[in-house]
C-alpha positions in Angstrom: 32.6 -47.6 -99.6 31.9 -51.2 -98.9 30.6 -53.0 -95.9 32.9 -55.9 -96.8 36.0 -53.9 -96.2 34.8 -51.3 -93.7 32.6 -53.6 -91.5 34.5 -56.9 -91.9 34.2 -57.6 -88.2 30.6 -56.4 -87.6 28.7 -59.5 -88.7 26.3 -59.4 -85.6 25.6 -55.7 -85.9 24.8 -56.0 -89.6 22.4 -58.9 -88.8 20.6 -56.7 -86.2 20.6 -53.7 -88.6 19.0 -55.6 -91.5 16.4 -57.0 -89.2 15.6 -53.5 -88.0 15.2 -52.4 -91.7 12.7 -55.1 -92.3 10.8 -54.1 -89.2 10.7 -50.5 -90.5 9.3 -51.7 -93.8 6.6 -53.8 -92.1 5.7 -50.8 -89.9 5.3 -48.6 -93.0 3.0 -51.3 -94.6 0.9 -51.3 -91.5 0.7 -47.5 -91.6 -0.5 -47.5 -95.2 -3.0 -50.2 -94.5 -4.5 -48.2 -91.7 -4.6 -45.2 -94.0 -6.6 -47.2 -96.5 -9.0 -48.3 -93.8 -9.5 -44.6 -92.8 -10.1 -43.6 -96.4 -12.7 -46.3 -96.8 -14.4 -45.4 -93.5 -14.4 -41.7 -94.5 -15.9 -42.5 -97.9 -18.6 -44.7 -96.3 -19.5 -41.9 -93.9 -19.6 -39.3 -96.6 -21.9 -41.6 -98.7 -24.2 -42.2 -95.8 -24.3 -38.5 -95.0 -25.2 -37.7 -98.6 -27.8 -40.4 -98.6 -29.3 -39.2 -95.3 -30.0 -35.8 -96.6 -31.2 -36.8 -100.1 -34.9 -36.0 -100.6 -37.3 -38.9 -100.4 -39.0 -39.7 -103.7 -42.7 -38.8 -104.1 -42.7 -36.8 -100.9 -43.3 -33.2 -99.9 -39.6 -32.9 -99.3 -38.9 -33.6 -102.9 -41.2 -30.7 -104.0 -39.1 -28.3 -101.8 -36.1 -28.9 -104.1 -37.6 -26.6 -106.8 -36.0 -23.6 -105.2 -32.5 -22.6 -106.3 -31.0 -22.8 -102.8 -32.3 -26.4 -102.2 -31.2 -27.4 -105.7 -27.8 -26.1 -104.9 -27.9 -28.2 -101.7 -28.9 -31.3 -103.7 -26.0 -30.6 -106.1 -23.7 -30.4 -103.1 -25.0 -33.8 -101.8 -24.4 -35.4 -105.2 -20.9 -33.9 -105.5 -20.1 -35.2 -102.0 -21.0 -38.6 -103.1 -18.5 -38.3 -106.0 -16.0 -36.8 -103.5 -16.4 -40.0 -101.4 -15.8 -42.1 -104.5 -12.3 -40.5 -104.9 -11.4 -41.5 -101.4 -12.4 -45.0 -102.3 -10.0 -44.7 -105.3 -7.2 -43.6 -102.9 -7.8 -46.6 -100.7 -7.9 -49.1 -103.7 -4.7 -47.7 -105.3 -2.8 -47.6 -102.0 -3.8 -51.2 -101.3 -2.7 -52.5 -104.7 0.3 -50.3 -105.4 1.8 -50.1 -101.9 0.4 -52.5 -99.4 0.2 -55.5 -101.7 3.6 -54.9 -103.5 5.5 -54.2 -100.3 4.0 -57.3 -98.5 5.3 -59.5 -101.3 8.7 -57.7 -101.3 9.1 -58.2 -97.5 8.7 -61.9 -97.9 11.3 -62.0 -100.7 13.6 -59.8 -98.6 13.4 -62.1 -95.6 14.4 -65.1 -97.7 17.3 -63.2 -99.3 18.5 -62.0 -95.9 18.3 -65.5 -94.5 20.4 -66.9 -97.4 23.1 -64.2 -97.1 23.6 -64.6 -93.3 23.5 -68.4 -93.7 26.5 -68.1 -96.1 28.2 -65.7 -93.6 27.8 -68.1 -90.7 29.0 -71.0 -92.9 32.2 -69.0 -93.7 32.7 -68.2 -90.1 32.4 -71.8 -89.1 34.9 -72.8 -91.7 37.6 -70.3 -90.5 36.9 -71.3 -86.9 37.5 -75.0 -87.9 40.8 -74.0 -89.6 41.8 -72.1 -86.5 41.1 -75.1 -84.3 43.2 -77.4 -86.5 46.0 -74.9 -86.4 45.9 -74.7 -82.6 45.8 -78.5 -82.4 48.9 -78.8 -84.7 50.7 -76.2 -82.7 50.1 -77.9 -79.4 51.2 -81.2 -80.8 54.4 -79.7 -82.2 55.1 -78.1 -78.8 54.5 -81.4 -77.0 56.7 -83.3 -79.4 59.5 -80.8 -79.0 59.4 -81.1 -75.2 59.4 -84.9 -75.4 62.4 -84.8 -77.7 64.3 -82.5 -75.3 63.6 -84.8 -72.4 64.6 -87.8 -74.4 67.9 -86.1 -75.5 68.6 -85.1 -71.9 68.0 -88.7 -70.7 70.3 -90.1 -73.4 73.1 -87.7 -72.4 72.6 -88.6 -68.8 72.7 -92.4 -69.5 75.8 -91.9 -71.8 77.7 -90.1 -69.0 76.9 -92.7 -66.4 79.7 -95.4 -66.3 77.5 -97.8 -64.4 75.0 -98.1 -67.2 75.4 -100.8 -69.8 75.9 -100.1 -73.4 72.5 -101.7 -74.2 70.7 -99.1 -72.0 72.7 -96.3 -73.5 71.8 -97.5 -77.0 68.2 -97.7 -76.1 68.2 -94.2 -74.7 69.9 -92.9 -77.9 67.4 -94.6 -80.1 64.5 -93.1 -78.0 66.0 -89.7 -78.3 66.3 -90.0 -82.1 62.7 -91.2 -82.3 61.4 -88.2 -80.3 63.5 -85.9 -82.3 62.0 -87.3 -85.5 58.5 -86.9 -84.2 59.2 -83.3 -83.3 60.4 -82.7 -86.8 57.3 -84.3 -88.2 55.1 -82.2 -85.9 57.0 -79.1 -87.0 56.4 -79.9 -90.6 52.7 -80.5 -90.0 52.3 -77.3 -88.0 54.1 -75.3 -90.7 51.8 -76.8 -93.3 48.6 -76.2 -91.2 49.7 -72.6 -90.5 50.2 -71.8 -94.2 46.9 -73.4 -95.0 45.2 -71.4 -92.2 46.7 -68.1 -93.3 45.6 -68.8 -96.8 42.0 -69.6 -95.6 42.0 -66.6 -93.3 43.1 -64.2 -96.1 40.5 -65.6 -98.4 37.9 -65.4 -95.7 38.5 -61.7 -94.8 39.3 -60.5 -98.3 37.1 -62.6 -100.5 34.2 -64.5 -98.9 33.1 -62.0 -96.2 33.4 -59.0 -98.5 31.3 -60.7 -101.1 28.6 -61.7 -98.6 28.6 -58.3 -96.9 28.4 -56.6 -100.3 25.3 -58.6 -101.2 23.8 -57.7 -97.8 24.6 -54.1 -98.5 22.9 -54.2 -101.9 19.9 -55.9 -100.4 19.6 -53.2 -97.7 20.0 -50.4 -100.3 17.3 -51.9 -102.4 15.0 -51.9 -99.3 15.8 -48.3 -98.7 15.1 -47.4 -102.4 11.9 -49.4 -102.3 10.5 -47.7 -99.2 11.4 -44.3 -100.8 9.5 -45.2 -104.0 6.5 -46.4 -101.9 6.4 -43.0 -100.1 6.5 -41.3 -103.5 3.7 -43.5 -104.7 1.8 -42.6 -101.5 1.8 -39.0 -102.4 1.1 -39.6 -106.1 -2.0 -41.6 -105.3 -3.4 -38.6 -103.5 -2.2 -36.2 -106.2 -4.0 -38.2 -108.9 -7.4 -37.6 -107.4 -6.8 -33.9 -106.6 -8.1 -32.7 -110.1 -11.3 -34.7 -109.7 -11.8 -33.5 -106.2 -11.2 -30.0 -107.4 -13.9 -30.5 -110.0 -16.3 -31.7 -107.3 -15.5 -28.6 -105.3 -15.9 -26.4 -108.4 -19.3 -27.9 -109.0 -20.3 -27.2 -105.4 -19.1 -23.6 -105.9 -21.0 -23.3 -109.2 -24.1 -24.6 -107.5 -23.7 -22.1 -104.7 -23.3 -19.3 -107.3 -26.5 -20.4 -109.0 -28.6 -19.6 -105.9 -31.0 -16.8 -106.9 -32.8 -15.1 -104.0 -35.1 -13.2 -106.4 -36.1 -16.3 -108.2 -36.8 -18.2 -104.9 -38.9 -15.3 -103.7 -40.9 -15.3 -106.9 -41.4 -19.1 -106.5 -42.8 -18.5 -103.0 -45.3 -16.1 -104.6 -46.2 -18.6 -107.2 -46.6 -21.4 -104.7 -48.7 -19.6 -102.1 -50.4 -16.7 -103.8 -54.1 -16.9 -103.2 -55.4 -14.4 -105.8 -57.6 -12.6 -103.3 -57.7 -8.8 -103.0 -56.7 -7.3 -99.7 -59.7 -6.6 -97.4 -61.6 -3.4 -98.0 -62.7 -0.8 -95.5 -65.2 -1.8 -92.8 -68.4 0.1 -93.2 -69.7 2.1 -90.2 -72.7 0.5 -88.6 -74.9 2.9 -86.7 -76.4 1.2 -83.7 -78.3 4.3 -82.6 -80.8 3.9 -85.4 -83.8 1.6 -84.5 -83.6 -0.3 -87.7 -82.9 -3.9 -88.6 -79.2 -4.2 -89.4 -77.7 -6.5 -91.9 -74.3 -7.9 -92.2 -71.8 -5.4 -93.8 -70.9 -6.4 -97.3 -67.2 -5.8 -96.5 -67.1 -7.2 -93.1 -67.1 -10.8 -91.7 -66.6 -9.8 -88.1 -70.3 -10.2 -87.0 -70.8 -13.9 -86.1 -73.9 -13.2 -84.0 -77.2 -12.0 -85.4 -78.9 -10.9 -82.2 -77.2 -7.5 -82.2 -74.8 -8.4 -79.4 -71.2 -7.6 -80.0 -68.6 -10.0 -78.9 -66.4 -8.8 -75.9 -63.4 -10.6 -77.4 -62.4 -11.8 -80.8 -62.4 -15.4 -79.5 -66.2 -15.6 -78.9 -68.4 -18.5 -79.6 -67.0 -19.0 -83.1 -67.3 -22.4 -84.7 -65.3 -21.5 -87.8 -61.8 -21.1 -86.4 -60.0 -18.0 -87.6 -62.4 -17.9 -90.6 -65.8 -18.3 -89.0 -67.8 -18.6 -92.2 -65.5 -21.2 -93.9 -66.7 -24.7 -93.4 -64.0 -27.3 -93.1 -63.4 -29.7 -96.0 -62.9 -33.2 -94.8 -61.3 -35.9 -97.0 -60.1 -35.3 -100.5 -60.8 -32.0 -102.2 -63.3 -31.5 -105.1 -62.2 -32.4 -108.6 -62.3 -28.8 -109.7 -60.1 -27.7 -106.8 -62.8 -25.2 -105.7 -61.5 -25.5 -102.1 -58.4 -23.6 -103.1 -58.0 -19.8 -103.5 -58.2 -18.6 -107.1 -54.4 -18.4 -107.9 -53.7 -21.8 -106.3 -56.7 -23.3 -108.0 -55.5 -21.9 -111.4 -52.1 -23.5 -110.9 -53.6 -26.9 -110.0 -56.0 -26.8 -112.9 -53.1 -25.8 -115.3 -51.0 -28.7 -114.0 -53.9 -31.1 -114.5 -54.4 -29.9 -118.1 -50.7 -30.3 -118.8 -50.8 -33.8 -117.3 -53.8 -34.8 -119.4 -52.2 -33.4 -122.5 -49.1 -35.5 -121.9 -51.2 -38.6 -121.4 -53.0 -37.8 -124.7 -49.6 -37.5 -126.5 -48.6 -40.9 -125.1 -51.8 -42.5 -126.4 -51.3 -40.8 -129.8 -47.8 -42.1 -130.0 -49.0 -45.6 -129.3 -51.8 -45.3 -131.9 -49.3 -44.1 -134.5 -47.0 -47.0 -133.8 -49.8 -49.5 -134.0 -51.1 -47.9 -137.2 -47.7 -48.3 -138.8 -47.5 -51.9 -137.6 -50.9 -52.6 -139.1 -49.8 -51.1 -142.5 -46.7 -53.4 -142.4 -49.0 -56.4 -141.7 -51.3 -55.5 -144.6 -48.3 -55.2 -147.0 -46.6 -58.3 -145.6 -49.2 -60.7 -144.2 -46.6 -63.3 -143.3 -45.3 -60.9 -140.6 -48.6 -60.8 -138.7 -52.4 -60.5 -138.7 -53.5 -56.9 -139.3 -56.8 -57.5 -137.6 -55.0 -58.4 -134.4 -54.2 -54.7 -133.6 -57.7 -53.4 -134.4 -58.9 -54.1 -130.8 -56.0 -52.2 -129.3 -56.5 -49.3 -131.8 -60.1 -49.1 -130.7 -59.2 -49.0 -127.1 -56.6 -46.2 -127.8 -59.3 -44.2 -129.6 -61.6 -44.5 -126.7 -58.9 -43.5 -124.2 -58.0 -40.5 -126.3 -61.6 -39.4 -126.5 -62.0 -39.7 -122.8 -58.8 -37.8 -122.1 -59.9 -35.0 -124.5 -63.2 -34.7 -122.7 -61.3 -34.4 -119.4 -59.1 -31.7 -120.9 -62.1 -29.8 -122.1 -63.7 -30.0 -118.6 -60.5 -28.8 -116.8 -59.9 -26.1 -119.5 -63.4 -24.8 -118.8 -62.8 -24.6 -115.1 -59.4 -23.0 -115.9 -61.0 -20.4 -118.1 -63.6 -19.7 -115.4 -60.9 -19.1 -112.8 -58.8 -16.9 -115.1 -61.9 -14.8 -115.7 -62.4 -14.4 -111.9 -58.9 -13.5 -110.8 -58.4 -10.1 -109.1 -56.6 -8.8 -112.1 -60.1 -7.7 -113.3 -61.7 -4.6 -111.9 -63.7 -6.2 -109.1 -64.9 -4.6 -105.9 -62.4 -5.6 -103.1 -63.9 -7.9 -100.6 -62.7 -8.3 -97.0 -61.3 -11.7 -96.4 -61.3 -12.9 -92.8 -58.1 -14.3 -91.4 -55.8 -11.3 -91.8 -53.3 -11.7 -89.0 -50.9 -9.1 -87.7 -47.8 -10.6 -86.0 -47.6 -10.4 -82.3 -44.5 -12.4 -81.5 -42.1 -13.7 -84.2 -41.7 -17.0 -82.3 -45.4 -17.8 -82.4 -46.4 -16.4 -85.8 -46.7 -18.0 -89.2 -48.0 -15.0 -91.0 -47.1 -16.3 -94.4 -49.6 -19.1 -94.1 -52.2 -17.1 -92.2 -52.7 -14.7 -95.0 -53.9 -17.6 -97.2 -55.5 -20.3 -95.3 -57.3 -21.2 -92.1 -55.5 -23.2 -89.4 -56.9 -26.4 -90.8 -55.5 -25.5 -94.2 -58.9 -25.5 -96.0 -60.6 -23.2 -98.4 -64.1 -23.2 -99.9 -66.0 -21.2 -102.5 -68.5 -20.3 -99.7 -66.0 -17.8 -98.5 -66.3 -15.6 -101.6 -70.0 -16.3 -101.9 -70.8 -15.3 -98.4 -68.8 -12.1 -98.6 -70.6 -11.0 -101.7 -74.1 -11.3 -100.4 -76.0 -9.5 -97.7 -77.7 -11.8 -95.3 -79.7 -11.0 -92.2 -77.8 -11.6 -89.0 -80.4 -14.1 -87.9 -79.5 -16.3 -90.8 -76.0 -16.7 -89.6 -77.3 -17.6 -86.1 -79.3 -20.3 -87.7 -76.3 -21.6 -89.5 -74.0 -21.8 -86.5 -76.2 -22.2 -83.5 -77.5 -25.5 -84.8 -74.0 -26.9 -84.2 -73.3 -28.6 -80.8 -70.4 -27.1 -78.8 -67.3 -29.1 -79.0 -66.5 -31.2 -75.9 -63.3 -30.4 -73.9 -60.5 -32.9 -74.4 -58.1 -31.5 -71.7 -56.8 -28.4 -70.1 -53.9 -26.0 -70.8 -51.8 -23.4 -69.1 -50.8 -20.2 -70.8 -47.0 -19.9 -70.8 -47.1 -16.3 -72.1 -49.6 -13.5 -72.5 -51.3 -13.4 -75.9 -53.4 -10.6 -77.2 -55.9 -12.1 -79.7 -56.6 -9.2 -82.0 -57.7 -11.2 -85.0 -60.8 -13.0 -86.0 -61.1 -16.3 -84.3 -58.4 -15.8 -81.7 -58.7 -15.4 -78.0 -56.7 -13.3 -75.6 -55.0 -15.2 -72.6 -52.9 -14.1 -69.7 -49.7 -15.7 -68.5 -50.4 -18.5 -66.0 -54.1 -18.7 -66.9 -55.7 -22.2 -67.0 -58.2 -22.9 -69.9 -60.0 -25.8 -71.5 -58.7 -27.5 -74.7 -61.5 -28.3 -77.2 -59.3 -29.0 -80.3 -55.7 -30.1 -80.7 -53.1 -28.6 -83.0 -53.6 -30.2 -86.4 -50.2 -29.1 -87.7 -51.1 -25.4 -88.4 -49.5 -24.1 -85.1 -52.9 -23.3 -83.4 -54.8 -24.9 -80.6 -58.5 -24.2 -80.0 -59.4 -23.4 -76.4 -62.4 -22.3 -74.3 -62.6 -20.0 -71.3 -66.3 -20.3 -70.6 -69.5 -20.9 -72.5 -69.3 -17.7 -74.5 -65.5 -17.3 -74.9 -63.5 -19.6 -77.1 -60.9 -19.3 -79.9 -57.4 -20.1 -81.1 -54.0 -19.4 -79.5 -50.5 -20.3 -80.8 -49.7 -23.8 -79.7 -46.2 -22.6 -78.5 -47.9 -20.2 -76.0 -49.6 -22.9 -74.0 -48.7 -26.2 -72.2 -51.5 -28.7 -73.0 -52.7 -31.5 -70.6 -54.9 -33.8 -72.6 -57.5 -35.9 -70.8 -59.6 -38.3 -72.9 -62.1 -38.6 -70.0 -62.5 -34.8 -69.6 -66.1 -33.6 -69.3 -67.5 -30.6 -71.1 -67.9 -28.2 -68.3 -67.6 -24.4 -68.1 -66.6 -24.0 -64.5 -64.0 -21.2 -64.6 -60.5 -22.2 -63.9 -58.3 -20.3 -61.4 -55.5 -18.2 -62.8 -52.2 -19.7 -61.7 -49.0 -17.8 -61.5 -45.8 -19.6 -62.2 
């Protein structure tokens, strides 16, 4: 099967077909190039996605990654980053092995095709020239034959005419002979040209054209083989990264399997456990006896000392949900006494461990300098031994200071560990116990441990352990000026304030705002001079007004 023999007369169609083949190759190159761009874009988006959700260093978000579920998520982000790298590898390999190679090959193919069809056109032009020469020789032979016939007829006519002189007859005879000789010469030339043309034509169609078309056929077959190999490479490039991508996915699966819900639950306990005992029973207070009452040892619900009971839990309380806990402003104390016992113990233990690490660093530096000093003493030419004495002295002072700090924090730690509820102490009621009312507005986990402003003080445990006349509490809190209003709010839902420091509101009710939400999910509001407290921020719509005056004019209840 050869194009030279089978397609000897399809020069133009072969020219169109080979150009179509080059167009197909260029189209495939463009396809692969766009695929590489997609891979790069996809890899970039994956990297940006992984970076977007990476925890920020030295932030609270980074601390959240101690849980197994969040560590698994972090592992997933890291693996996705590696996954993106494999798509970059696909793009690079396709660019170098397919796009670049085929682009160079197309240029070579175009040059080769141009050369072959140039030779084909040259051969066609040669055979056309030979054909024209044959036609010209044939026409000349035909013309000379006709001229010879006319000359012979004229001679015969002159020879038969008795009125013509011999001279005219001889002249006509000579002319006829001349024309006859010219016809013979034209015949010989035509015969020679015809033989030459037949020879050229045979060589053209059986030698030159088959050779040229065979080269074109081989060129086209190489193009077809090359595009097939490129398609195979296209698949192999993807297949080469499949094992690595599989490893990435295996690592993600492994990270997912490492999630331990029990461990995470235990970590929540360790992170937020206060160390307090649950509140004890409230003692019965007999108001029928005409005797001076004192605050119950196990109750913190009496915030007034004049014997008047509050109509609502959200009375005139200045201590938020924990009326006897004063707010710590600024940085906490060095001994972390503002924290509940368990959290304080953890903080103190962390501080002790941190100081011990610092001491070890200083000791390592001291040992290294001591060795250096010994080397200098044995080999004075290497350095002056006295040059390190000052630094050794500084290290000794630093170590001593750090050890004193360790002793101080260890003392506090021993004190806390001796006071933890694991010992048989009398349970004390802690204010702030909160029973959930609505899941959407409750953060019960935090409310069992801290006040809405997130503060703790030792005064809490001290005041719950001592009996103080109610008038003393009045003196402590009545000296404070009432907070000014900073705006108004509208209750979106009904809220039953059944806990210390909260206030009940009805849907559509308008109230005064005296303190904004500070991030704990509670807003402090006031109904009138004697009724104020906290409500969930999500239950009210706040309208702040910096120029609002502190008035107690009741607001009308508005229904939506």
